[in-house]
C-alpha positions in Angstrom: 22.4 -34.3 -19.6 21.1 -30.8 -18.8 17.5 -29.7 -19.1 16.6 -27.5 -22.0 13.0 -27.0 -20.7 12.0 -26.7 -17.1 8.5 -25.8 -15.8 8.1 -25.3 -12.1 4.5 -24.9 -10.7 3.5 -23.5 -14.1 0.0 -22.3 -14.5 -1.7 -20.5 -17.5 -5.2 -19.2 -18.1 -7.3 -17.6 -20.8 -9.8 -14.7 -20.1 -13.5 -15.6 -20.2 -14.5 -12.0 -19.7 -13.2 -8.9 -17.9 -13.5 -10.5 -14.5 -13.0 -14.2 -15.0 -10.3 -16.5 -16.4 -10.2 -20.2 -17.1 -7.1 -22.2 -16.4 -5.7 -24.2 -19.3 -2.6 -25.4 -17.3 -2.4 -25.8 -13.6 0.8 -26.3 -11.5 2.9 -28.2 -14.0 6.3 -29.5 -13.1 8.2 -30.7 -16.2 11.8 -31.4 -17.1 12.9 -32.1 -20.7 16.5 -33.0 -21.3 18.6 -31.5 -24.0 18.9 -33.8 -27.0 15.9 -35.9 -26.0 12.7 -36.9 -27.9 9.6 -36.2 -25.8 6.0 -36.8 -26.8 3.1 -35.0 -25.1 -0.1 -36.9 -25.4 -3.7 -35.9 -24.6 -7.2 -35.4 -25.9 -8.3 -32.1 -27.4 -8.5 -29.4 -24.7 -6.0 -31.1 -22.4 -3.6 -28.2 -22.5 -1.0 -29.6 -24.9 -1.0 -26.6 -27.4 -1.1 -24.1 -24.6 2.1 -25.6 -23.2 3.7 -25.5 -26.6 3.0 -21.8 -27.0 4.4 -21.0 -23.6 7.7 -22.8 -24.6 7.9 -20.6 -27.7 7.1 -17.5 -25.6 3.9 -16.8 -27.7 2.2 -16.7 -24.3 3.5 -16.1 -20.8 2.8 -17.9 -17.5 0.3 -16.6 -15.0 2.1 -18.4 -12.2 5.3 -20.3 -11.7 8.3 -20.3 -14.1 9.2 -21.8 -17.4 12.8 -21.7 -18.6 13.9 -22.6 -22.2 17.6 -23.0 -22.9 18.3 -21.3 -19.5 16.1 -18.2 -20.3 12.9 -17.3 -18.4 10.0 -17.0 -20.8 8.4 -14.3 -18.6 11.3 -12.0 -19.4 10.3 -10.1 -22.6 13.9 -9.1 -23.3 14.7 -12.8 -23.9 11.8 -13.5 -26.3 13.7 -13.2 -29.6 16.6 -15.4 -28.3 14.1 -18.0 -27.0 12.4 -18.1 -30.4 15.8 -18.5 -32.1 16.5 -21.5 -29.9 13.0 -23.0 -29.8 11.5 -23.4 -33.2 7.8 -24.4 -33.7 6.0 -26.3 -36.5 2.2 -25.9 -36.4 -0.6 -28.1 -37.4 -1.5 -26.3 -40.6 1.6 -25.5 -42.8 -0.3 -22.8 -44.7 -0.2 -20.7 -41.5 3.6 -20.9 -41.5 4.5 -20.3 -45.2 5.1 -16.6 -46.0 6.5 -16.4 -49.5 5.6 -17.4 -53.0 8.9 -19.3 -53.6 10.3 -22.1 -51.4 13.7 -20.6 -51.4 12.4 -17.2 -50.2 10.2 -18.8 -47.6 13.1 -20.6 -46.0 15.3 -17.4 -46.2 12.7 -15.4 -44.3 13.9 -16.2 -40.8 17.7 -16.0 -41.4 17.2 -12.7 -43.3 15.4 -11.3 -40.3 18.4 -12.2 -38.2 20.5 -10.1 -40.5 22.8 -12.9 -41.6 25.2 -12.5 -44.6 23.7 -13.6 -47.9 26.2 -16.5 -48.3 25.3 -17.9 -44.9 21.6 -17.7 -45.8 22.2 -19.7 -49.0 24.1 -22.3 -47.0 21.3 -22.6 -44.4 18.7 -22.9 -47.2 20.6 -25.7 -48.8 21.2 -27.5 -45.5 17.5 -27.3 -44.4 16.2 -28.5 -47.8 18.6 -31.4 -47.8 17.6 -32.5 -44.3 13.9 -32.7 -45.3 14.7 -34.2 -48.7 13.2 -31.2 -50.6 16.2 -29.8 -52.4 14.6 -30.3 -55.8 11.8 -27.9 -54.9 14.0 -24.8 -54.3 12.2 -22.7 -57.0 8.7 -24.1 -56.6 5.7 -22.3 -55.3 4.7 -23.6 -51.8 1.0 -23.4 -52.6 1.4 -25.9 -55.4 2.9 -28.6 -53.1 1.0 -31.4 -51.3 0.2 -31.1 -47.6 3.1 -33.3 -46.6 5.5 -31.3 -48.8 4.3 -28.0 -47.4 4.9 -29.4 -43.9 8.5 -30.3 -44.9 9.0 -26.7 -46.1 7.7 -25.4 -42.8 10.2 -27.6 -41.0 13.0 -26.4 -43.3 12.1 -22.8 -42.5 12.5 -23.6 -38.8 15.8 -25.6 -39.4 17.3 -22.6 -41.2 17.2 -20.8 -37.9 19.5 -23.5 -36.4 17.4 -24.1 -33.2 18.4 -26.3 -30.3 14.8 -27.4 -29.8 11.8 -27.9 -32.2 8.2 -28.2 -31.0 5.9 -30.0 -33.3 2.4 -29.0 -32.3 0.1 -31.6 -33.9 2.1 -31.2 -37.1 0.9 -34.6 -38.5 -2.8 -34.1 -37.8 -3.8 -32.9 -41.3 -1.7 -35.5 -43.2 -2.5 -38.9 -44.7 -0.8 -42.0 -43.2 2.1 -41.8 -45.5 2.6 -38.0 -44.9 2.5 -38.6 -41.1 5.1 -41.4 -41.4 7.4 -39.2 -43.5 7.2 -36.3 -41.0 7.8 -38.7 -38.0 10.9 -40.1 -39.8 12.2 -36.5 -40.2 11.6 -35.8 -36.5 13.6 -38.9 -35.5 16.4 -38.1 -37.9 16.6 -34.5 -36.6 16.9 -35.9 -33.1 19.3 -38.7 -33.9 21.5 -37.1 -36.6 21.3 -33.4 -35.8 21.1 -33.6 -32.0 18.0 -31.4 -31.9 15.7 -31.7 -28.9 12.2 -32.7 -30.1 8.9 -32.1 -28.4 6.1 -33.7 -30.3 2.6 -32.9 -29.3 -0.1 -35.3 -30.6 -3.1 -37.5 -29.8 -1.9 -40.4 -31.9 -0.3 -42.8 -29.5 1.6 -44.7 -32.2 3.6 -41.6 -32.7 5.0 -41.9 -29.2 6.7 -45.3 -30.0 10.5 -44.7 -29.8 10.3 -41.6 -27.7 12.6 -41.2 -24.7 9.7 -39.9 -22.6 6.0 -39.6 -22.8 3.9 -37.1 -20.8 0.1 -37.5 -20.7 -2.0 -34.3 -20.2 -5.6 -34.2 -19.0 -7.5 -31.1 -18.2 -4.4 -29.0 -17.9 -2.6 -31.3 -15.5 -0.1 -34.2 -15.9 -1.6 -37.6 -15.4 1.6 -39.5 -15.8 5.0 -39.4 -17.4 7.3 -42.3 -18.3 8.6 -44.5 -21.1 6.2 -45.4 -23.9 5.9 -48.9 -22.4 5.1 -47.5 -19.0 2.3 -45.4 -20.5 0.9 -47.8 -23.1 0.4 -50.7 -20.8 -1.2 -48.7 -17.9 -4.8 -49.7 -18.5 -6.2 -47.5 -15.8 -4.3 -44.5 -17.3 -5.6 -45.2 -20.8 -9.2 -45.4 -19.5 -8.8 -42.1 -17.6 -7.1 -40.2 -20.4 -9.3 -41.5 -23.2 -6.3 -42.3 -25.4 -6.5 -45.2 -27.8 -3.4 -47.5 -27.5 -1.5 -49.0 -30.4 -2.5 -52.4 -31.9 0.5 -54.0 -30.1 -0.5 -52.6 -26.7 -4.2 -53.5 -27.2 -3.3 -57.0 -28.1 -1.0 -57.6 -25.2 -3.5 -56.0 -22.7 -6.4 -58.1 -24.1 -4.3 -61.3 -23.9 -3.3 -60.4 -20.4 -7.0 -60.0 -19.4 -7.4 -63.6 -20.7 -4.6 -65.0 -18.5 -1.8 -65.0 -21.2 1.2 -63.1 -20.0 3.6 -61.7 -22.6 6.7 -59.4 -22.4 5.4 -55.9 -22.8 6.8 -54.8 -26.1 5.8 -52.2 -28.7 7.9 -54.0 -31.4 5.8 -56.0 -33.8 8.5 -58.6 -34.5 9.2 -59.2 -30.9 5.5 -59.4 -30.2 5.0 -62.0 -32.9 7.9 -64.1 -31.4 6.3 -63.8 -28.0 2.9 -65.1 -29.3 4.6 -68.0 -31.1 6.5 -68.9 -27.9 
């Protein structure tokens, strides 16, 4: 499987004043495979969102290279094509909704591509169906719940037919049910539509089921691996300040008491292990 995102010795900084800059990312080397589901974990200020904005070409690297779908994000002539291929869903959907009617909001991106009216209608129908919001076609976005607004924001990105979608803490402002619904949509997009997903979060339970997890701390990568390799690394958890899921905490605590169990993040398997 080819890589859709490749970072090589990637560094990025923000200006403090005219003479000084502070690095948000330092010498990152990351490969994300096309069609994969990758979760980036880290506390606030670890550099997660800075990396997301570089992928979407909202910012450009200071050093090193970052390629998205084979295009160099430092090349300004590729910016529009990169953003067509790498959609982004932000934390607050109100910052992403631009129209007074759901239908018009989703049409905004395709209209700016100059697509024929009939194709735009097809894309609107497709996007709303995927996020299970077809019945809200004529509704006003500002009258919807937070979770519904986030679905409309996702539909607006889907209407652009991207290869990759970056979810930048897109569940952070939602209640538990809303978070679960958005996570289900992410996995369905990955599984059924073949879209590469990069999910940026500080909720470790949202990394369960990912193909790969990357842990950021102070602009660097602490570790990358499968969810199991990350969740059961007690030293890593202490260093990163992340709170593991209930299943991981229970297994780690029992291990500290001399009870060895198979390291699983599946509750039913864990219950069976404990009974055994």
